[in-house]
N, C-alpha and C positions, 0 to 999 in steps of 0.2 A: 409705612405702607404702601410707596410704592415702591422699596423692595419687596415687600413679599407678593406683589404682580407681576414685578419681575421675572422673580426668583420662579414662578408658577407658566408663567408661559417660556421661559427655557426649559424647564421639566419637561412641560409639554411638547415643546418641538423636540425633545431629546427620546422619548417616548415614541415619538412618531419616526424617526428619523430610525431609530433602534430597530423598530418591529420592520421597516422597510429591510434594512441590512438581512434580518433573521430570514425574511423571506427569499430574500435571492440568495440567499448561502444554502436553504435548502431547497431552492429551485435546482439551483448549479449542478448540486448533487446527482439529485435524482433524473434530470435532463442528459447529464452525463452518462448514465447508468442506464439510461432508457435507449442514447445513442449507442452506447458499447453493446450491448444487448443485438441491436441491429445490426452488428459489425461496420459502424460509422467510424472507426476507430480515431481519426485526425480531427472529426467535429466535436467527441466526447472528451481527448484531452484538452480541448480549451476549457470546457466544462467545470473539468475535474481541477485543472490549474486553477481556476476561478473558484471553486471550492474553496481549496488552500490556503487561496488570498486573504478569505472570509473565517476558516477555520484552520489555523496550520496544525491542528492537534488530531485531524480526520485521517485514520491510518487507512481506514479502507479507502481513501482519495487517493492516498500514496500505490496503494496496493491495484488498484485499478489501472495507476498510471504507468505501473511497474509490468503490468498484463502487455497493458499498448506496446510500450517498448519492448516488451518479448517478442511480440507480434512483427514489428518492425527492425526485428535484429539489431536491436542498439543496447548492446551489453552493459556497457555504462552506465547510462541512465535507467536500464533496468535494475541493477545493483543498488544505484543512490536510492531508488526508491522503495526496493525491499529494507535497505539498513534502515530507512526511514522511518519503516510499516515494524521493524522490530526494535527501534530504537522506541518510538511512539507506544509498542502492545508487544514486548517481550515475549509472549506466550502465542503469539498468531501461528498457530504451526502451517497454514497456507502459505504465511509469505518464509519462514524457514525450508518447507520443502522446495519452494520457486526459487530461494536462493541456492537452496543446495544442488539443483537441480543447473541451475548456470555455473555451479564452480566446480562440478563433475564435466559440464561443457569447456571448461576452459581448462580441465586436467589439472585443475588446483586439489591435488589428493587430500594435503593436511586441513585445508577450511572445508572441503569435502565432510570427510570426515567427524570434523566437530561439529559440524551442520547437522549430520543424519545421527548421532549421539543427542544434539540437544532435542531434535527432533523423536524421538524415541521416549526422551522422556516426558514431551509437553503434549505430544498429538493426541488431538481428539476428534475433530472431524475429516482429518485425512489419514488416518491409521491405515484405511485399506492402502494407501498409497504407498505404506512404508515396502512392502514387497518390490515394487518396481523400481523405487529408489535406491534401495538394497544390491536389486540387478545390476542397474548401471554402474552404481558404484563398485561391483565385485571387477566388473570391464576394467575401471582406470586403475585397480592394485597394480602395483609393481610386482614382476613375477617373484622377485626374492623374497616378499612378505605374505606370499601365501601360503606360506608353507608351514 
């Protein structure tokens, strides 16, 4: 009988602790998004990173981190976070679009070309950006390949 009471106490503690963790997680992401919209990037970065600690599969948090690093011209961290988004959600057209822009900025012709082709196949909400992406890519194409 004592084992049952002990088990019930443990179960109640787990439920109470578990609900607090979920509240912190959802609150972290929402707070980060609010701060991001207010362009308080450094502060919002902390909340997105906290959210990722509790929910490492939150592709949207990685996407917001990538946008923050893009704003601060940190290409390495931007690319790392965009790759995380694509790993978690391979059909995220915004992440592929942003990574293609990054590769164009880095003059990485082959990778940009591959990403643009992928973007063409899966674009949903960012299809309007296809023309802009192609124009930027066309400026990158070597002269001997334009013919």
